[in-house]
Backbone as JSON Lines, residues from 0, in Angstrom:
{"i":0,"aa":"I","n":[0.83,-1.19,0.0],"ca":[0.0,0.0,0.0],"c":[0.87,1.25,0.0]}
{"i":1,"aa":"T","n":[1.97,1.26,0.74],"ca":[2.83,2.44,0.8],"c":[3.37,2.77,-0.57]}
{"i":2,"aa":"V","n":[3.9,1.78,-1.28],"ca":[4.49,2.02,-2.59],"c":[3.42,2.45,-3.57]}
{"i":3,"aa":"G","n":[2.26,1.8,-3.56],"ca":[1.19,2.14,-4.49],"c":[0.68,3.54,-4.27]}
{"i":4,"aa":"L","n":[0.47,3.93,-3.04],"ca":[-0.04,5.27,-2.73],"c":[0.98,6.33,-3.09]}
{"i":5,"aa":"S","n":[2.23,6.11,-2.75],"ca":[3.25,7.12,-3.04],"c":[3.49,7.26,-4.53]}
{"i":6,"aa":"A","n":[3.45,6.15,-5.27],"ca":[3.62,6.24,-6.72],"c":[2.43,6.93,-7.35]}
{"i":7,"aa":"M","n":[1.25,6.72,-6.79],"ca":[0.05,7.31,-7.35],"c":[0.06,8.83,-7.22]}
{"i":8,"aa":"I","n":[0.62,9.34,-6.14],"ca":[0.65,10.79,-5.97],"c":[2.0,11.38,-6.35]}
{"i":9,"aa":"G","n":[2.94,10.57,-6.82],"ca":[4.17,11.04,-7.41],"c":[5.24,11.52,-6.45]}
{"i":10,"aa":"I","n":[5.35,10.94,-5.28],"ca":[6.35,11.41,-4.33],"c":[7.43,10.38,-4.06]}
{"i":11,"aa":"G","n":[7.44,9.29,-4.77],"ca":[8.53,8.33,-4.7],"c":[8.67,7.52,-3.44]}
{"i":12,"aa":"G","n":[7.8,7.62,-2.52],"ca":[7.85,6.8,-1.32],"c":[8.55,7.41,-0.14]}
{"i":13,"aa":"G","n":[9.38,8.42,-0.36],"ca":[10.16,9.01,0.73],"c":[9.3,9.65,1.8]}
{"i":14,"aa":"A","n":[8.2,10.27,1.4],"ca":[7.34,10.93,2.36],"c":[6.62,9.93,3.26]}
{"i":15,"aa":"L","n":[6.52,8.7,2.82],"ca":[5.88,7.67,3.64],"c":[6.88,6.74,4.3]}
{"i":16,"aa":"L","n":[7.94,6.42,3.57],"ca":[8.91,5.45,4.1],"c":[9.77,6.03,5.23]}
{"i":17,"aa":"V","n":[10.22,7.27,5.1],"ca":[11.08,7.84,6.13],"c":[10.37,7.9,7.48]}
{"i":18,"aa":"P","n":[9.15,8.45,7.56],"ca":[8.47,8.43,8.87],"c":[8.19,7.01,9.38]}
{"i":19,"aa":"L","n":[7.84,6.11,8.46],"ca":[7.56,4.74,8.87],"c":[8.82,4.07,9.44]}
{"i":20,"aa":"L","n":[9.94,4.22,8.77],"ca":[11.19,3.6,9.23],"c":[11.68,4.24,10.53]}
{"i":21,"aa":"T","n":[11.52,5.55,10.67],"ca":[11.93,6.18,11.94],"c":[11.0,5.78,13.07]}
{"i":22,"aa":"F","n":[9.73,5.53,12.76],"ca":[8.79,5.04,13.78],"c":[9.25,3.69,14.31]}
{"i":23,"aa":"F","n":[9.83,2.87,13.44],"ca":[10.33,1.56,13.86],"c":[11.79,1.63,14.29]}
{"i":24,"aa":"S","n":[12.22,2.78,14.76],"ca":[13.52,3.02,15.41],"c":[14.74,2.9,14.49]}
{"i":25,"aa":"L","n":[14.56,3.09,13.2],"ca":[15.71,3.14,12.32],"c":[16.27,4.56,12.35]}
{"i":26,"aa":"D","n":[17.58,4.69,12.36],"ca":[18.23,5.99,12.36],"c":[17.73,6.82,11.17]}
{"i":27,"aa":"M","n":[17.52,8.11,11.4],"ca":[16.96,9.0,10.38],"c":[17.8,8.99,9.1]}
{"i":28,"aa":"K","n":[19.11,9.04,9.24],"ca":[19.97,9.06,8.06],"c":[19.89,7.75,7.28]}
{"i":29,"aa":"K","n":[19.78,6.64,7.97],"ca":[19.62,5.35,7.29],"c":[18.24,5.25,6.64]}
{"i":30,"aa":"A","n":[17.23,5.82,7.3],"ca":[15.88,5.81,6.73],"c":[15.83,6.61,5.43]}
{"i":31,"aa":"I","n":[16.53,7.73,5.39],"ca":[16.58,8.54,4.18],"c":[17.29,7.77,3.06]}
{"i":32,"aa":"G","n":[18.38,7.1,3.38],"ca":[19.09,6.31,2.39],"c":[18.25,5.16,1.86]}
{"i":33,"aa":"C","n":[17.55,4.49,2.75],"ca":[16.69,3.38,2.35],"c":[15.54,3.88,1.46]}
{"i":34,"aa":"A","n":[14.94,5.01,1.84],"ca":[13.85,5.57,1.04],"c":[14.35,6.0,-0.33]}
{"i":35,"aa":"S","n":[15.57,6.5,-0.4],"ca":[16.15,6.88,-1.69],"c":[16.34,5.66,-2.58]}
{"i":36,"aa":"A","n":[16.83,4.58,-2.01],"ca":[17.0,3.35,-2.78],"c":[15.65,2.81,-3.26]}
{"i":37,"aa":"C","n":[14.66,2.88,-2.39],"ca":[13.31,2.42,-2.78],"c":[12.73,3.33,-3.85]}
{"i":38,"aa":"G","n":[13.05,4.63,-3.79],"ca":[12.56,5.57,-4.8],"c":[13.06,5.23,-6.19]}
{"i":39,"aa":"I","n":[14.29,4.74,-6.28],"ca":[14.83,4.34,-7.58],"c":[14.02,3.17,-8.14]}
{"i":40,"aa":"V","n":[13.72,2.21,-7.31],"ca":[12.94,1.04,-7.75],"c":[11.52,1.47,-8.15]}
{"i":41,"aa":"I","n":[10.91,2.33,-7.34],"ca":[9.56,2.82,-7.66],"c":[9.57,3.56,-8.99]}
{"i":42,"aa":"A","n":[10.56,4.42,-9.21],"ca":[10.64,5.18,-10.46],"c":[10.85,4.26,-11.65]}
{"i":43,"aa":"L","n":[11.68,3.25,-11.48],"ca":[11.95,2.31,-12.58],"c":[10.68,1.57,-12.99]}
{"i":44,"aa":"F","n":[10.0,0.97,-12.02],"ca":[8.79,0.22,-12.35],"c":[7.66,1.13,-12.81]}
{"i":45,"aa":"G","n":[7.56,2.32,-12.23],"ca":[6.55,3.28,-12.69],"c":[6.8,3.69,-14.13]}
{"i":46,"aa":"S","n":[8.05,3.94,-14.47],"ca":[8.39,4.33,-15.84],"c":[8.08,3.22,-16.83]}
{"i":47,"aa":"V","n":[8.44,2.0,-16.48],"ca":[8.13,0.85,-17.35],"c":[6.62,0.73,-17.55]}
{"i":48,"aa":"G","n":[5.86,0.94,-16.49],"ca":[4.4,0.89,-16.6],"c":[3.85,1.98,-17.49]}
{"i":49,"aa":"Y","n":[4.35,3.21,-17.35],"ca":[3.88,4.31,-18.19],"c":[4.3,4.12,-19.64]}
{"i":50,"aa":"I","n":[5.47,3.57,-19.86],"ca":[5.92,3.32,-21.23],"c":[5.06,2.24,-21.89]}
{"i":51,"aa":"S","n":[4.83,1.14,-21.19],"ca":[4.04,0.06,-21.79],"c":[2.57,0.44,-21.94]}
{"i":52,"aa":"S","n":[2.03,1.18,-20.99],"ca":[0.61,1.57,-21.08],"c":[0.35,2.56,-22.2]}
{"i":53,"aa":"G","n":[1.3,3.44,-22.46],"ca":[1.06,4.48,-23.45],"c":[1.71,4.26,-24.78]}
{"i":54,"aa":"S","n":[2.27,3.09,-25.01],"ca":[3.0,2.86,-26.27],"c":[2.1,2.97,-27.49]}
{"i":55,"aa":"A","n":[0.82,2.72,-27.37],"ca":[-0.1,2.8,-28.51],"c":[-0.67,4.21,-28.68]}
{"i":56,"aa":"H","n":[-0.46,5.09,-27.71],"ca":[-1.1,6.4,-27.75],"c":[-0.21,7.51,-28.31]}
{"i":57,"aa":"F","n":[1.09,7.42,-28.12],"ca":[1.99,8.49,-28.55],"c":[3.12,7.92,-29.39]}
{"i":58,"aa":"A","n":[3.64,8.75,-30.29],"ca":[4.74,8.32,-31.17],"c":[6.07,8.83,-30.62]}
{"i":59,"aa":"L","n":[7.11,8.07,-30.86],"ca":[8.45,8.46,-30.45],"c":[8.89,9.73,-31.17]}
{"i":60,"aa":"A","n":[8.39,9.91,-32.39],"ca":[8.75,11.1,-33.17],"c":[8.25,12.39,-32.49]}
{"i":61,"aa":"D","n":[7.23,12.3,-31.68],"ca":[6.69,13.46,-30.97],"c":[7.42,13.72,-29.65]}
{"i":62,"aa":"G","n":[8.41,12.91,-29.33],"ca":[9.16,13.1,-28.1],"c":[8.65,12.26,-26.95]}
{"i":63,"aa":"F","n":[7.76,11.32,-27.23],"ca":[7.19,10.48,-26.19],"c":[7.69,9.05,-26.33]}
{"i":64,"aa":"L","n":[7.86,8.4,-25.2],"ca":[8.09,6.96,-25.15],"c":[6.95,6.44,-24.27]}
{"i":65,"aa":"G","n":[5.85,6.03,-24.9],"ca":[4.64,5.73,-24.16],"c":[4.08,7.02,-23.59]}
{"i":66,"aa":"F","n":[3.78,7.03,-22.3],"ca":[3.3,8.24,-21.64],"c":[4.44,9.07,-21.05]}
{"i":67,"aa":"V","n":[5.68,8.72,-21.31],"ca":[6.85,9.43,-20.79],"c":[7.32,10.43,-21.83]}
{"i":68,"aa":"Y","n":[7.33,11.72,-21.46],"ca":[7.8,12.78,-22.35],"c":[9.31,12.9,-22.19]}
{"i":69,"aa":"L","n":[10.04,12.54,-23.22],"ca":[11.49,12.41,-23.13],"c":[12.24,13.71,-22.79]}
{"i":70,"aa":"P","n":[11.86,14.89,-23.34],"ca":[12.55,16.11,-22.92],"c":[12.4,16.39,-21.42]}
{"i":71,"aa":"A","n":[11.23,16.12,-20.86],"ca":[11.03,16.31,-19.41],"c":[11.86,15.29,-18.63]}
{"i":72,"aa":"L","n":[11.89,14.05,-19.11],"ca":[12.71,13.02,-18.46],"c":[14.17,13.44,-18.45]}
{"i":73,"aa":"F","n":[14.66,13.96,-19.57],"ca":[16.04,14.4,-19.66],"c":[16.32,15.52,-18.66]}
{"i":74,"aa":"G","n":[15.39,16.47,-18.54],"ca":[15.56,17.57,-17.59],"c":[15.58,17.09,-16.15]}
{"i":75,"aa":"I","n":[14.71,16.16,-15.82],"ca":[14.67,15.62,-14.45],"c":[15.94,14.84,-14.14]}
{"i":76,"aa":"V","n":[16.41,14.04,-15.1],"ca":[17.62,13.25,-14.88],"c":[18.83,14.17,-14.7]}
{"i":77,"aa":"C","n":[18.94,15.19,-15.54],"ca":[20.08,16.12,-15.42],"c":[20.06,16.87,-14.1]}
{"i":78,"aa":"T","n":[18.9,17.33,-13.69],"ca":[18.78,18.04,-12.42],"c":[19.12,17.11,-11.25]}
{"i":79,"aa":"S","n":[18.58,15.91,-11.27],"ca":[18.84,14.95,-10.2],"c":[20.3,14.55,-10.14]}
{"i":80,"aa":"W","n":[20.93,14.44,-11.3],"ca":[22.33,14.03,-11.38],"c":[23.22,14.98,-10.57]}
{"i":81,"aa":"F","n":[22.88,16.28,-10.61],"ca":[23.71,17.27,-9.92],"c":[23.25,17.56,-8.49]}
{"i":82,"aa":"T","n":[21.96,17.42,-8.21],"ca":[21.47,17.79,-6.88],"c":[21.45,16.64,-5.89]}
{"i":83,"aa":"A","n":[21.37,15.4,-6.35],"ca":[21.35,14.25,-5.42],"c":[22.61,14.18,-4.57]}
{"i":84,"aa":"P","n":[23.79,14.37,-5.14],"ca":[24.99,14.37,-4.28],"c":[24.98,15.49,-3.23]}
{"i":85,"aa":"L","n":[24.41,16.62,-3.58],"ca":[24.32,17.73,-2.61],"c":[23.42,17.34,-1.44]}
{"i":86,"aa":"G","n":[22.3,16.69,-1.75],"ca":[21.4,16.23,-0.7],"c":[22.03,15.17,0.18]}
{"i":87,"aa":"A","n":[22.78,14.27,-0.44],"ca":[23.46,13.23,0.33],"c":[24.51,13.83,1.26]}
{"i":88,"aa":"K","n":[25.27,14.8,0.77],"ca":[26.27,15.46,1.61],"c":[25.61,16.22,2.76]}
{"i":89,"aa":"A","n":[24.5,16.9,2.44],"ca":[23.78,17.64,3.49],"c":[23.27,16.69,4.57]}
{"i":90,"aa":"T","n":[22.77,15.54,4.15],"ca":[22.27,14.56,5.12],"c":[23.38,14.08,6.05]}
{"i":91,"aa":"H","n":[24.58,13.9,5.53],"ca":[25.69,13.42,6.35],"c":[26.23,14.49,7.29]}
{"i":92,"aa":"H","n":[26.12,15.75,6.91],"ca":[26.73,16.81,7.7],"c":[25.77,17.52,8.65]}
{"i":93,"aa":"L","n":[24.49,17.49,8.36],"ca":[23.52,18.19,9.22],"c":[23.16,17.33,10.42]}
{"i":94,"aa":"P","n":[22.85,17.98,11.54],"ca":[22.38,17.21,12.7],"c":[20.99,16.63,12.43]}
{"i":95,"aa":"V","n":[20.7,15.53,13.08],"ca":[19.43,14.81,12.87],"c":[18.24,15.71,13.18]}
{"i":96,"aa":"T","n":[18.32,16.54,14.2],"ca":[17.19,17.42,14.54],"c":[16.89,18.4,13.4]}
{"i":97,"aa":"T","n":[17.92,18.92,12.76],"ca":[17.71,19.82,11.63],"c":[17.09,19.08,10.46]}
{"i":98,"aa":"I","n":[17.56,17.87,10.2],"ca":[16.99,17.06,9.11],"c":[15.51,16.8,9.37]}
{"i":99,"aa":"K","n":[15.17,16.46,10.6],"ca":[13.77,16.2,10.94],"c":[12.91,17.43,10.74]}
{"i":100,"aa":"K","n":[13.41,18.6,11.11],"ca":[12.64,19.83,10.94],"c":[12.45,20.17,9.46]}
{"i":101,"aa":"V","n":[13.5,20.02,8.67],"ca":[13.38,20.29,7.23],"c":[12.41,19.3,6.59]}
{"i":102,"aa":"F","n":[12.5,18.04,6.97],"ca":[11.61,17.02,6.43],"c":[10.16,17.3,6.81]}
{"i":103,"aa":"A","n":[9.94,17.74,8.05],"ca":[8.58,18.07,8.5],"c":[8.0,19.23,7.69]}
{"i":104,"aa":"V","n":[8.82,20.24,7.42],"ca":[8.35,21.38,6.62],"c":[8.0,20.93,5.2]}
{"i":105,"aa":"L","n":[8.83,20.06,4.62],"ca":[8.54,19.56,3.28],"c":[7.26,18.73,3.26]}
{"i":106,"aa":"L","n":[7.05,17.91,4.28],"ca":[5.8,17.13,4.35],"c":[4.58,18.04,4.46]}
{"i":107,"aa":"L","n":[4.69,19.07,5.29],"ca":[3.58,20.02,5.42],"c":[3.32,20.75,4.11]}
{"i":108,"aa":"A","n":[4.36,21.13,3.4],"ca":[4.19,21.8,2.11],"c":[3.51,20.87,1.09]}
{"i":109,"aa":"M","n":[3.92,19.59,1.08],"ca":[3.28,18.64,0.17],"c":[1.83,18.41,0.54]}
{"i":110,"aa":"A","n":[1.56,18.31,1.83],"ca":[0.17,18.11,2.27],"c":[-0.69,19.31,1.89]}
{"i":111,"aa":"A","n":[-0.17,20.51,2.09],"ca":[-0.92,21.71,1.73],"c":[-1.18,21.77,0.22]}
{"i":112,"aa":"N","n":[-0.18,21.39,-0.54],"ca":[-0.33,21.37,-2.0],"c":[-1.39,20.35,-2.42]}
{"i":113,"aa":"M","n":[-1.42,19.2,-1.77],"ca":[-2.41,18.18,-2.11],"c":[-3.82,18.61,-1.71]}
{"i":114,"aa":"V","n":[-3.93,19.3,-0.57],"ca":[-5.24,19.76,-0.12],"c":[-5.76,20.87,-1.04]}
{"i":115,"aa":"M","n":[-4.87,21.74,-1.49],"ca":[-5.27,22.85,-2.34],"c":[-5.63,22.41,-3.77]}
{"i":116,"aa":"S","n":[-5.15,21.24,-4.18],"ca":[-5.41,20.78,-5.55],"c":[-6.8,20.24,-5.71]}
């Protein structure tokens, strides 16, 4: 249910897995790493599903691979390529209390965005 719900709303599982793992007494930094690894798996299977589901609807010549728009995919990959190491370094250097506060603010912002939509 966690993976299905998080994939459905497009947040990769981190917003659900990190609090769940910390609830079960896993260190916050390890929970973030585990959620990141799970996010890669969720993204991979989600992408395969969108590609196979939309293969009959869009042409590759239009920039689509199924329901995946390739220019947007390229932009997301390039941005993630450069910002993921920054996030990993920040996680290792920041105190756990600061990480928890930043994560709480991000969760509240996502919740507000979902309520407003």
